[in-house]
N, C-alpha and C positions, 0 to 999 in steps of 0.2 A: 504494500500500500504506500502510495506516495503522498503522505499527509501534508507535506510542504506545498505541493502543487495544489491540492484541494483547498488548503487554507488560503493560499494566494488568490485563488479564483473567488472564494467566498468573500475575502476582504476587498478585492477589487469590485465585486458586485455591490458591496455595501456602500462604497463611495462613488461609484460611477454608474449613474442611472441608465445611460445608454448601453453600457455593457450588460447590466442586469436585464434590461429589456431584450437584448439580443440573446442572452443566455436562456431566457425563458421561452422565447419564440423559436429559436433555431440553435439549440445547444450544441449539436454535433459540429455544425459549421463554425460556431463561435469558439469552440474549444480546440480547433485544429492545431493551434500553435503551442499547445501544452502537452507535455510528455505524460499522458495518462494511460493506464492499462485499460483494457476493454471493460473490466468490471467497474473501474472508477468512472469511465465515460458513461456507462449504463446508468450509474447512480445519478449523475448530474443530468442525464438526458431522459430520465424516466418521465413518461407522460403524466400530466396532471399537476406538476409543480407550478404554482401561481405566484410565489413570492420567495424572497430571500430566506425567510423563516422556514418555509417548506423545504427548500434546497438544503439548508443547514441541518434540519432534522433528518432528512434522508441520508446525508453524509454521516451523521453521528450514529444513526441506526446501523448503517452498513459497517462503520468502523468498529462498532461493538459486536458485530457478527450476528445481530438479531435479524430475523426474517423481515423482509420488507412487506408492507401492506400490498395486497393484490388490488389493482385498480378495479373499481366497481364494474366497469364494462367487461373487463377480462373475466371476472368472477361470474358474471351473468352468462358469458359465452361458454364457460367451463361446465356449466350445469348440464 
């Protein structure tokens, strides 16, 4: 896990509104310049994040090794 890169991204999003907007709307494109593993990129690009708080919570949940919440739409399709 590259905690430094994730922290850098979250800190930048906290002070740069344009970066946060880009991160929320097109995360994979926005994060191309960062050295992230596929798992780290998946955490930040998970559909449904609508705020910096939600992104930070997703990163912390992943960092702790806790299972991520299943998106409501995905759960409905899995039934």
